[in-house]
C-alpha positions as CSV (number, residue, x, y, z in Angstrom):
1,M,131.2,92.0,132.2
2,G,131.2,93.0,128.6
3,Y,133.9,93.3,125.9
4,F,136.5,96.1,125.9
5,G,138.8,96.5,123.0
6,T,140.1,98.4,120.0
7,H,138.9,97.7,116.5
8,F,140.4,99.3,113.3
9,L,140.1,99.2,109.6
10,A,142.8,100.1,107.0
11,R,143.9,99.2,103.6
12,C,147.3,97.5,103.8
13,A,149.1,94.2,103.4
14,A,149.2,93.2,107.1
15,L,148.1,95.3,110.1
16,G,150.3,93.4,112.4
17,E,153.4,94.8,110.7
18,L,152.4,98.4,111.5
19,A,154.2,100.0,114.5
20,C,151.0,101.8,115.6
21,V,149.2,98.4,115.7
22,Q,152.1,96.7,117.5
23,A,151.9,99.4,120.2
24,I,148.3,98.5,121.2
25,E,148.2,97.0,124.6
26,G,145.9,94.0,125.2
27,E,145.4,90.5,123.9
28,Q,146.8,89.1,120.7
29,L,145.8,90.9,117.4
30,R,143.0,89.3,115.5
31,E,143.1,90.3,111.9
32,H,140.6,89.6,109.1
33,A,141.1,90.2,105.3
34,H,138.5,91.8,103.2
35,S,138.7,92.1,99.4
36,G,140.2,95.3,98.0
37,G,143.1,95.2,100.3
38,W,141.1,96.1,103.4
39,R,141.9,94.6,106.8
40,H,140.0,94.7,110.0
41,G,141.9,94.2,113.2
42,S,140.9,93.9,116.9
43,V,142.7,93.8,120.1
44,A,140.7,92.9,123.2
45,G,141.6,94.5,126.5
46,R,140.8,97.3,128.9
47,D,143.9,99.3,128.1
48,Y,142.5,102.3,126.4
49,T,143.9,103.1,123.0
50,D,142.8,106.6,121.7
51,P,141.0,105.8,118.5
52,G,141.6,109.3,117.1
53,D,145.4,108.9,117.5
54,L,145.2,105.3,116.1
55,A,143.2,106.4,113.0
56,A,145.7,109.2,112.3
57,A,148.6,106.8,112.7
58,L,147.0,104.3,110.4
59,V,146.6,106.9,107.7
60,A,150.2,108.1,108.2
61,A,151.4,104.5,107.9
62,T,149.2,103.4,104.9
63,G,148.5,106.6,103.0
64,A,144.9,105.5,102.8
65,P,141.7,106.3,104.8
66,A,141.3,104.4,108.1
67,L,139.0,104.2,111.0
68,A,139.5,103.1,114.6
69,M,137.2,102.6,117.5
70,Y,137.3,101.7,121.1
71,V,134.5,99.5,122.4
72,F,133.3,100.2,126.0
73,D,132.0,97.2,127.9
74,S,130.0,96.0,124.8
75,D,127.7,99.0,125.3
76,F,129.0,101.5,122.7
77,A,132.1,102.5,120.8
78,T,133.8,105.8,120.1
79,V,134.7,105.8,116.4
80,H,137.2,108.0,114.6
81,L,137.5,108.4,110.8
82,D,140.6,109.8,109.3
83,S,141.9,110.2,105.7
84,P,144.7,111.7,103.7
85,Q,142.3,114.3,102.2
86,G,141.2,115.6,105.6
87,V,138.2,113.7,106.7
88,R,138.5,113.9,110.5
89,H,135.4,112.9,112.3
90,W,134.3,111.1,115.5
91,F,131.0,109.7,116.6
92,Y,129.5,107.1,119.0
93,L,128.4,103.7,117.6
94,D,125.1,103.5,119.5
95,P,125.0,107.1,120.7
96,E,121.9,106.5,122.8
97,A,123.7,103.9,124.9
98,A,126.7,106.2,125.2
99,M,124.7,109.1,126.5
100,E,122.8,106.9,128.9
101,I,126.1,105.8,130.4
102,F,127.5,109.4,130.4
103,E,124.3,110.9,132.0
104,D,125.9,110.6,135.4
105,F,129.1,112.5,134.3
106,D,129.5,116.2,135.1
107,D,130.4,117.1,131.5
108,P,129.4,114.4,129.0
109,V,130.6,114.8,125.4
110,E,127.6,115.1,123.2
111,P,128.0,113.3,119.8
112,P,127.8,115.3,116.6
113,P,124.4,115.5,114.9
114,P,123.4,112.3,112.9
115,A,123.3,114.2,109.6
116,E,126.8,115.5,110.1
117,T,128.1,112.0,110.9
118,V,126.3,110.5,107.9
119,A,127.8,113.2,105.6
120,E,131.3,112.5,107.0
121,L,130.8,108.7,106.6
122,R,129.9,109.3,102.9
123,R,132.9,111.5,102.4
124,W,135.2,108.9,104.0
125,A,133.8,106.0,102.0
126,A,134.1,108.0,98.7
127,E,137.7,108.8,99.4
128,A,138.3,105.2,100.3
129,G,136.8,104.1,96.9
130,L,133.9,102.4,98.6
131,V,130.2,102.7,97.7
132,A,128.4,103.5,100.9
133,G,124.8,102.7,101.5
134,T,122.0,105.2,101.7
135,A,121.8,107.9,104.4
136,A,119.2,105.9,106.2
137,E,121.4,102.8,106.1
138,L,124.4,104.7,107.5
139,E,122.3,106.3,110.2
140,A,120.9,102.9,111.2
141,A,124.4,101.5,111.4
142,V,125.5,104.3,113.6
143,R,122.5,103.9,115.9
144,S,122.8,100.0,116.0
145,G,123.8,98.4,119.2
146,L,127.0,96.4,119.5
147,G,125.3,93.2,120.7
148,P,125.2,89.8,118.9
149,S,124.0,91.4,115.6
150,G,127.5,92.8,115.2
151,G,127.4,96.6,115.2
152,V,130.9,96.9,113.9
153,Q,130.1,94.7,110.9
154,H,126.9,96.5,110.4
155,L,128.9,99.8,110.1
156,Y,131.4,98.2,107.7
157,R,128.6,96.9,105.5
158,A,126.9,100.3,105.4
159,L,130.2,101.9,104.4
160,G,130.6,99.4,101.6
161,V,133.5,97.5,103.0
162,P,133.7,94.1,101.3
163,V,132.7,91.1,103.4
164,A,135.6,89.6,105.4
165,G,137.0,86.6,103.5
166,A,135.3,87.6,100.3
167,A,136.5,86.0,97.1
168,G,139.8,87.4,96.0
169,S,141.0,88.3,99.5
170,P,144.0,86.8,101.1
171,P,143.4,84.4,104.0
172,A,142.9,86.0,107.4
173,A,145.9,86.1,109.7
């Protein structure tokens, strides 16, 4: 049995104070501070939270770019990017694993092409004031597995999100 849960990233003082985060069903919120005002949160649990709706709600609450993802059984995640300037994009973190799981479904949802996802990740990062890695680094992060190497953190690093607990960031909640 793998991990199920919701992960999200936004620029705000405290994720736990946002109504859209308080509404997520599951275990207790885990929140980590990054420098630059970024915060990563996660709520473990099988109760599905639509990451597209959550990303849009985070943008509405913070006025800043946000992303949200739902991790399925530690196999893959559905990730949604949203921003005030109109970046709206979704993709699978580890699309090969997602499509392998969905191959038995009648109508699996194919992910967008990698080049499109990389372009949208770069647009989102630029709007967020982050310096994203190269196209190759972003594509590698999207294709990475979720396993012990930390696919979520790999994606954050490729987007240029400062390391959790970096100097100058407030202590994690």
